[in-house]
Structure formats: structure tokens, C-alpha cells
C-alpha positions in Angstrom: 72.2 109.1 148.9 69.5 108.7 152.1 71.1 109.2 155.5 72.0 106.6 157.7 69.4 106.1 161.0 71.0 105.1 164.0 69.3 102.3 165.8 68.2 102.6 169.0 66.5 99.6 170.4 64.4 98.6 173.6 64.9 96.2 175.7 61.4 94.2 176.3 61.7 91.7 178.6 60.5 90.9 181.8 63.0 92.3 184.3 63.3 95.2 182.3 59.7 95.6 182.1 59.5 95.5 184.9 62.2 98.2 185.9 60.0 100.4 184.2 61.6 99.3 180.1 59.5 97.2 177.4 56.1 98.6 176.3 56.8 102.1 178.6 60.0 102.8 177.3 59.7 102.3 173.9 56.5 104.7 174.1 58.5 107.1 175.6 61.7 107.2 173.3 60.1 107.6 170.6 58.1 110.6 171.8 62.0 112.5 172.7 62.4 111.1 169.5 59.2 113.2 167.7 59.3 116.5 170.3 62.7 116.4 168.9 62.1 115.7 165.4 64.5 113.4 164.8 62.3 111.5 163.7 64.8 110.7 160.2 68.1 110.4 162.3 66.3 107.3 164.5 65.1 103.6 164.1 63.2 102.7 167.5 62.1 99.4 167.5 62.1 96.9 170.3 64.9 93.6 170.9 65.7 90.5 172.7 67.2 89.8 176.3 70.5 91.5 176.1 72.0 89.6 179.3 71.8 92.5 181.8 68.5 92.4 183.6 70.1 93.7 186.9 71.3 96.9 184.8 67.7 98.2 183.3 65.9 99.3 181.7 68.1 98.8 178.9 69.1 100.1 175.7 70.9 98.9 173.3 72.1 102.5 170.8 73.9 101.4 166.9 74.8 97.5 169.0 76.3 99.6 172.3 74.3 98.7 175.5 72.5 101.4 178.1 72.1 100.6 181.6 69.2 102.1 183.6 67.6 103.8 181.0 65.5 105.6 183.3 62.2 109.1 182.7 63.1 111.3 180.2 65.9 112.8 181.3 68.3 109.5 180.6 66.3 108.9 177.3 66.8 112.6 176.1 70.7 111.9 177.7 71.5 108.1 175.4 70.1 109.8 172.4 
């Protein structure tokens, strides 16, 4: 049986992008996952606005919103 993966979604809407999210955060999340050799454990994609724009940039990890994910340490902590 294949292991289930954790879904990590990066908000790509304008307020999160402006706060450092969007493509930059997506790239950083993928880099951290690869650096830790955890590609088999995580599926990383983007998502629609989660309605918490003032707290961005935001990730959604298996349905749970994680706010203010700025920088590598924040990504590592969120994962």
C-alpha cells in the first residue's frame, strides 16, 4: 500500500503574493521539501484565497490554514 502524502497548498492570491507568498513561497516550500528529501511525504501545489489575507502569506496543510509563513524557518516549522 502506498503511503499517503500530506498536501501543502500555497495561497497565490494578490495579498499573499504581496506579503511574500505565491510563486516565491511555492518555490521555497519545494526547496525545503527537497532539501529534507521528503518529496514522497508531501504534495505541494497552489490554492485559492483562504479569506485570511491580513495574516498572509498563508499555507494550507491538509486542510489547516497556517498564517504568516515568511522565510525558510517558518516553512520548516509549518512542515
